[in-house]
DRENVO-704394 format. One line per 10 residues: for each residue x, y, z of C-alpha. Coordinates in pm, whole numbers, plus 50000, padded with zeros to 5 digits. Example, Ala and Ser with C-alpha at 12.3 -4.5 7.8 and 13.67 -1.06 7.14 Angstrom:
% DRENVO-704394
51230 49550 50780  51367 49894 50714
% end
This chain:
% DRENVO-704394
50002 49989 49996  50143 50334 49920  50180 50593 50201  50121 50946 50163  50399 51179 50255  50328 51433 50542  50375 51810 50506  50494 51977 50853  50345 52338 50895  50487 52614 51097
50361 52642 51451  50321 52983 51623  50358 52924 51996  50157 53164 52269  50362 53257 52546  50293 53094 52866  50190 53407 53063  49905 53466 52813  49762 53116 52906  49673 53245 53246
49439 53478 53108  49260 53230 52886  49234 52958 53151  49075 53206 53406  48792 53264 53171  48480 53071 53139  48311 52965 52795  48043 53213 52713  47893 52954 52466  47598 53042 52245
47670 53208 51927  47875 53099 51635  48162 53295 51546  48080 53534 51261  48275 53794 51054  48221 54153 51188  48212 54468 50975  48551 54614 50917  48701 54923 50815  48829 54825 50460
48989 55150 50432  49214 55117 50722  49284 54736 50716  49192 54605 50394  49008 54309 50541  48684 54210 50414  48479 53895 50535  48362 53685 50247  48118 53406 50211  48101 53225 49876
48239 53503 49664  48610 53487 49498  48792 53786 49631  48852 54049 49397  49229 54206 49384  49284 54537 49566  49410 54821 49391  49756 54760 49531  49742 54420 49402  49616 54495 49057
49844 54450 48737  50057 54765 48702  50187 54881 48356  50553 54878 48320  50754 55153 48128  50747 54941 47801  50374 54908 47833  50349 54552 47936  50154 54443 48247  50312 54274 48551
50103 54126 48826  50212 54263 49161  50047 53983 49386  49710 53856 49488  49497 53845 49787  49547 53627 50086  49242 53429 50216  49266 53362 50579  49021 53186 50800  49037 53115 51156
48966 52746 51325  48887 52724 51702  49005 52372 51781  49123 52411 52139  48890 52175 52323  48927 52333 52679  48942 52692 52564  48636 52949 52589  48484 53151 52314  48723 53403 52148
48736 53723 51952  48983 53754 51660  49126 54076 51527  49355 54139 51220  49582 54456 51242  49365 54584 51528  49032 54532 51347  48813 54288 51519  48683 54033 51242  48547 53756 51445
48347 53744 51756  48236 53515 52018  48396 53209 51828  48332 52874 52011  48502 52542 51989  48456 52352 51666  48399 52670 51456  48587 52731 51140  48511 53076 50996  48464 53169 50647
48761 53313 50463  48856 53689 50529  49007 53866 50228  49349 54013 50353  49625 54159 50147  49946 53951 50131  50226 54043 50374  50283 54075 50753  49959 54106 50958  49917 54127 51346
49668 53854 51456  49527 53884 51795  49300 53627 51983  49134 53729 52300  48882 53542 52527  48528 53670 52452  48463 53945 52732  48834 53935 52815  49106 54214 52788  49419 54041 52775
49527 53876 52448  49614 53497 52449  49766 53533 52108  49928 53844 51964  50190 53786 51694  50297 53907 51351  50244 53634 51067  50344 53650 50707  50040 53555 50474  50106 53471 50110
49876 53459 49817  49614 53182 49845  49423 53034 50106  49532 52976 50476  49382 52863 50807  49493 52985 51133  49406 52714 51362  49394 52761 51764  49480 52422 51896  49623 52264 52218
49492 52324 52580  49482 52624 52805  49579 52376 53080  49885 52268 52887  49827 51925 53042  49896 51730 52727  49977 51995 52470  50039 52375 52490  49786 52603 52360  49930 52725 52002
49819 52874 51680  49928 52695 51363  49912 52822 51015  49803 52571 50735  49809 52615 50368  49483 52521 50214  49437 52381 49870  49241 52593 49569  49207 52281 49369  48851 52108 49330
48836 51735 49238  48685 51561 48947  48321 51430 48968  48277 51155 49223  48578 51255 49416  48671 51488 49707  49031 51640 49771  49084 51569 50141  49351 51715 50388  49365 51587 50756
49472 51769 51045  49552 51627 51388  49437 51857 51663  49373 51592 51952  49573 51686 52241  49592 51333 52394  49635 51142 52070  49971 51018 51965  50117 51058 51603  49852 50897 51373
49777 50762 51039  49454 50883 50891  49300 50618 50660  48976 50520 50506  48987 50169 50429  49301 50101 50212  49339 50447 50138  49596 50642 50348  49489 50988 50377  49768 51126 50601
50087 50939 50719  50243 50983 51066  50093 51328 51149  50173 51449 51496  49980 51696 51682  49931 52020 51507  50041 51872 51189  49868 51827 50843  49894 51577 50553  49890 51654 50176
49564 51658 50003  49466 51329 49886  49186 51229 49630  48925 51007 49781  48571 50899 49661  48304 51142 49764  48104 50849 49911  48377 50764 50180  48173 50705 50483  48437 50650 50751
48769 50763 50859  48998 50594 51090  49277 50728 51323  49544 50471 51364  49875 50494 51567  50155 50526 51294  50320 50188 51203  50513 50060 50893  50252 49801 50863  49953 50041 50916
49763 49754 51052  49733 49896 51407  49396 49879 51547  49235 50239 51512  49232 50478 51809  48909 50628 51666  48669 50553 51388  48432 50808 51256  48159 50863 51003  48199 51153 50757
47997 51315 50477  48202 51446 50206  48102 51707 49929  48129 51584 49573  48427 51762 49366  48503 51978 49655  48831 52031 49848  48792 51975 50216  48995 51978 50538  48925 51710 50807
49004 51833 51152  49043 51566 51412  48982 51727 51778  48838 51669 52106  48981 51401 52342  49028 51039 52310  48977 51006 52677  48762 51296 52777  48730 51373 53155  48512 51612 53344
48277 51712 53073  48561 51755 52808  48445 51697 52446  48505 51354 52316  48704 51313 51996  48520 51412 51673  48597 51530 51315  48516 51881 51207  48486 51901 50824  48558 52242 50637
48517 52319 50281  48837 52472 50127  48698 52527 49765  48377 52381 49592  48262 52399 49223  48047 52664 49105  47779 52543 48887  47668 52880 48786  48004 52962 48631  48090 52625 48466
48293 52452 48749  48519 52731 48872  48651 52722 49225  48460 52917 49488  48628 52965 49840  48419 52866 50135  48508 52816 50506  48221 52750 50730  48255 52406 50906  48022 52178 50724
47928 51985 51055  48082 51742 51291  48152 51397 51194  48040 51154 51485  48232 50861 51609  48090 50517 51493  48022 50233 51736  48328 50107 51919  48502 50441 51954
% end
């Protein structure tokens, strides 16, 4: 069986002192995180839903002295995923402009259109005043996810924010392009499989695999301790509902062994791109989580 290679992503680590503020806040619950109105003149940030972002004036093609046009760069598309199972709801700001409010665990926001380059991303517990994450990140052209992962308690994994690159490519009819991301704090490095198909090979906590094309009617996904033979019993088996011809990210989150009301392990599926039938199959960026895949019997 051919094994899929693993892509390691850069991880932005939150300072330990900031964790104290987050750990002391209660989960306010209730609303899903939604984009807020932003000042596009000051920040160049626009929440998007299913419309493809238009280039800004600073990124439009500019004429050179000899009359030819040279592209100067495209928009970055950034979404935020709250996958820290013991964290409260959070607010997210980009360059000082609040773009998401009251974001609960398991939420994956829509993509936000942001200019390429350096941007300050700030994560603050909803109702709190002290940021738990406040760093400058460099965004490239294309789609990216800033995923809050780990635990505020730091018992198994420290709270971090990892920046993931999302694929813009949709699949042929009958298939889905799937990327798997490991955000279960108490799980070992795992292989992500579906039957004989290896979706991701040996991904550690905070890591992501490459996109793999799988049949859209795939109904279950297994998490297995990594081994050369790939025949270990799964540590988790989940039912999943994929979207035909889309590109999707499957986030494994929660706890394998929850305690004291902690959320059990589950999959959160987010759509990175899907065909737009109105325009003959062009790709439309999306970002809202399509639902939580539940564990099957025996988990």
